[in-house]
C-alpha positions in Angstrom: 0.0 0.1 0.1 1.2 3.5 -0.8 0.4 6.1 1.6 0.5 9.8 1.2 0.2 12.6 3.8 -0.6 16.3 2.2 -1.6 19.5 3.3 -5.4 20.9 3.2 -7.1 23.8 5.1 -7.6 21.8 8.1 -4.0 20.7 8.2 -2.5 17.4 7.5 -4.7 14.7 5.5 -3.9 10.9 5.1 -4.5 9.6 1.5 -4.1 6.1 -0.2 -2.4 5.9 -3.4 -4.6 4.0 -6.4 -4.3 3.6 -9.9 -6.4 6.8 -10.9 -4.5 8.9 -7.9 -5.1 9.6 -4.3 -8.2 8.7 -1.9 -9.2 10.9 0.7 -9.1 8.6 3.8 -11.2 11.1 5.9 -13.7 11.7 3.3 -13.8 8.1 2.3 -14.5 7.3 6.2 -17.7 9.6 6.1 -18.9 8.3 2.7 -18.5 4.7 3.6 -19.9 5.2 7.4 -16.5 3.7 8.6 -13.7 4.8 11.2 -10.7 6.1 9.4 -7.3 7.1 11.0 -6.4 10.7 11.4 -2.8 10.9 9.8 -0.2 8.4 9.0 0.9 8.0 12.5 -2.3 6.4 13.9 -1.9 3.9 11.0 1.7 3.3 12.3 0.8 2.7 15.6 -1.9 0.5 14.3 0.2 -1.6 12.5 -1.5 -4.3 10.5 -4.7 -3.9 12.2 -5.0 -0.2 10.6 -3.6 -1.3 7.3 -6.6 -3.9 7.0 -9.0 -1.4 8.1 -7.7 1.0 5.2 -7.8 -1.8 2.8 -11.7 -2.4 3.8 -12.3 1.4 3.5 -10.9 1.7 0.2 -12.8 -1.4 -1.0 -15.9 0.1 0.5 -15.6 3.2 -1.8 -14.4 1.7 -5.1 -16.2 3.6 -8.1 -16.2 6.8 -6.2 -14.1 8.9 -8.4 -15.5 12.0 -6.3 -13.2 10.6 -3.2 -10.3 10.4 -5.5 -7.6 13.3 -5.9 -4.8 13.9 -8.6 -1.4 13.7 -7.2 -0.3 16.8 -8.7 -3.3 18.6 -7.3 -1.8 18.2 -3.6 0.5 20.2 -1.8 2.5 16.8 -0.6 4.0 16.8 3.0 7.0 14.8 4.5 5.6 10.8 4.2 6.2 10.8 8.0 5.6 14.5 9.2 6.8 13.8 13.0 9.0 11.1 13.4 10.7 11.3 17.1 14.1 10.0 15.6 15.9 10.6 12.5 18.8 8.4 12.4 21.4 8.3 9.5 24.0 6.0 8.5 27.1 7.1 6.7 29.7 5.8 4.4 27.3 2.6 4.4 28.4 1.7 0.5 31.5 0.3 -0.3 31.8 2.2 -3.5 31.1 5.5 -1.8 33.2 4.8 0.9 35.9 4.4 -1.7 35.3 7.3 -3.5 35.4 9.3 -0.5 38.8 7.9 0.1 37.6 6.5 3.6 38.2 3.3 5.4 35.4 0.7 5.1 33.6 1.2 8.3 33.7 -2.1 11.0 30.5 -0.7 12.5 27.8 1.4 11.4 28.5 5.1 11.4 25.6 6.7 13.0 24.7 10.3 12.8 21.2 12.2 13.4 19.2 14.9 11.9 16.5 17.0 13.5 12.9 17.7 12.5 13.9 21.1 11.0 15.5 19.5 8.2 12.3 17.5 7.2 11.0 18.6 4.0 8.5 17.8 1.6 8.5 16.5 -2.1 8.3 19.2 -4.4 9.6 21.7 -1.7 12.0 24.6 -2.5 14.6 24.3 0.0 16.7 27.3 0.9 20.7 27.0 0.4 22.4 28.8 3.5 24.7 31.5 2.2 27.2 30.2 4.8 28.3 27.1 2.6 29.3 26.8 -0.7 29.6 22.7 -1.1 26.2 21.4 -0.9 25.7 17.9 -2.2 22.8 15.5 -2.6 22.6 12.2 -1.5 19.7 9.5 -2.6 18.7 6.8 0.3 16.5 4.3 1.1 14.8 5.3 4.4 13.4 2.7 6.7 10.0 3.6 8.9 10.0 1.7 12.1 6.5 -0.2 12.9 7.2 -1.3 16.3 9.2 -0.8 19.1 12.4 -2.4 19.0 15.1 -2.9 21.5 17.9 -5.2 21.2 16.5 -7.3 18.4 18.3 -9.6 16.4 19.3 -8.8 12.5 17.2 -12.2 12.0 14.0 -10.5 13.2 14.4 -6.9 12.3 12.7 -6.8 9.2 9.9 -7.7 11.1 9.7 -4.6 12.8 9.6 -2.1 9.9 6.0 -0.6 8.6 7.6 0.7 5.2 10.2 2.5 3.2 10.5 5.8 1.5 13.2 7.7 -0.5 14.9 10.5 1.2 17.7 13.0 0.2 20.4 13.3 2.8 21.2 16.8 1.7 25.0 17.6 3.0 26.9 21.0 3.6 30.3 19.2 2.9 32.1 22.7 4.2 30.1 22.7 7.3 30.1 18.6 7.7 34.0 18.3 8.0 34.6 21.6 9.6 34.8 19.7 13.0 34.9 16.2 13.8 31.2 15.9 14.4 29.1 15.6 10.9 25.6 17.6 12.5 26.3 21.0 11.3 26.6 20.2 7.7 23.7 17.5 7.9 20.7 19.3 9.8 20.3 22.5 7.9 16.6 23.7 7.4 15.0 21.5 4.9 18.2 19.2 4.5 15.9 16.0 4.9 13.2 15.7 2.0 11.3 12.4 2.2 8.6 11.0 0.1 6.7 11.2 -2.2 5.1 8.5 -0.4 5.2 5.7 2.2 5.4 2.4 0.8 4.3 -0.4 3.4 6.7 -3.4 3.8 4.9 -5.9 2.3 5.7 -4.3 -1.2 9.4 -4.4 -0.7 10.2 -7.9 0.3 14.0 -7.6 -0.1 15.4 -4.1 0.8 18.9 -5.0 0.0 18.2 -5.6 -3.8 16.6 -1.9 -4.9 18.0 0.4 -7.5 18.9 3.7 -6.2 19.5 6.5 -8.8 19.7 10.4 -8.5 19.6 13.1 -11.3 20.6 17.0 -11.0 18.9 19.1 -13.6 18.2 15.7 -15.8 21.6 14.5 -15.3 22.1 10.8 -13.8 24.4 11.4 -11.1 24.1 8.4 -8.8 23.0 4.7 -10.4 23.6 1.9 -7.9 21.8 -0.7 -5.7 21.2 -1.6 -2.1 23.1 -4.6 -2.6 26.5 -2.4 -2.4 25.2 -1.5 1.4 28.2 -2.4 4.2 25.7 -3.1 6.5 22.4 -4.4 5.4 18.7 -3.0 6.5 18.3 -5.7 8.8 21.8 -5.4 10.4 21.3 -1.7 10.6 18.1 -2.0 12.8 19.6 -4.5 15.0 22.8 -2.5 15.5 20.7 0.7 16.4 18.4 -1.1 18.6 21.3 -2.3 20.9 21.9 1.4 22.2 18.6 2.9 21.8 15.1 1.9 21.6 13.4 2.8 18.2 9.6 3.6 18.3 7.2 3.4 15.6 7.5 6.4 12.9 11.2 6.6 13.4 12.9 6.8 10.6 16.4 5.7 9.8 18.2 6.8 6.3 20.8 3.9 5.3 23.2 5.5 3.5 24.2 6.8 -0.1 25.9 5.1 -3.2 28.5 6.6 -5.2 28.3 9.2 -7.5 28.0 12.4 -4.8 30.0 15.7 -5.6 32.1 14.9 -2.9 33.5 12.1 -4.7 34.2 13.9 -7.9 37.5 14.7 -8.8 38.8 18.0 -7.7 38.8 20.0 -10.9 34.9 18.9 -11.4 33.7 19.5 -8.0 33.6 23.4 -8.0 30.8 23.4 -10.9 29.3 20.6 -9.5 28.1 21.5 -6.1 24.3 22.5 -5.7 23.3 25.9 -6.4 19.8 27.9 -6.6 17.9 26.8 -9.7 19.1 23.4 -9.6 16.7 20.6 -9.4 17.4 17.0 -7.7 15.4 13.9 -8.3 16.1 10.8 -6.1 14.6 7.4 -6.9 14.6 4.2 -5.1 13.1 1.2 -6.8 9.3 0.9 -6.3 9.2 3.9 -4.1 8.4 6.7 -6.6 10.3 9.9 -7.4 11.4 12.6 -4.5 12.2 15.9 -6.7 13.0 19.2 -4.8 14.6 22.4 -5.9 16.7 25.2 -4.4 16.5 29.0 -3.7 18.9 31.1 -1.9 18.3 31.7 1.8 16.7 34.7 2.6 18.7 37.4 3.4 19.5 38.0 7.1 18.3 34.3 8.1 21.9 32.8 8.2 24.4 33.2 10.7 27.9 32.0 10.5 
């Protein structure tokens, strides 16, 4: 099932992806006289029961085109708008570690982003005046469905609700200013996710998915999650040994080769993202996530 979160006058709304568009869950519930979850976090909390109820609701209103909205008429929101944690994994693709001239990690390299970094599909992201080296990173993102603490790798994927695309935008000059990566990773809008959340039953093997990104239509990244050093199951298990993962938490699993940081020195200067650029991220089966960029408003950046 594909689940959308989008903006409406009353706030955020929940939608189900169909062959003809997006089913408005709240309106469908009213039309069918059936209870409907208020948002994606309620669905995640309800797990299989909630997904079963959504499937029955969609079936009950089949043939009601007035309840379907065209995707391109919606203002999409981050597909998981309120995660309690945004956990990220660095250097998790062999060829990316090699292009970055960094050693292959022996344990997952973890860092975080904060909620201010979340942004929506189609949004225009401000580029901070204090950075000149903005990079893109196409990533498969795990959305947790159950509380996970100390889980084994063998059981880990059973705790997953679904998956989505993410672009782990990175200001490299800020990222490597110190030994801590946080500053360059969690700038405003630097974690777009979407366009929708795909439930785990539609992604039987998250470690065999094509991963691509384009900048202004030019293919930059073209790889597969099979190149991951640590699999999705291993990442979940590792993180859960040290912190409790909650339903709705998201984990960005790393990016493959093809980022600007890995380019030859003479190519980097003209390849960093700049105002007016557009980046599209696509993980196989998860749709396409597109964002463009503009200068940060004058007076809003401090360095």
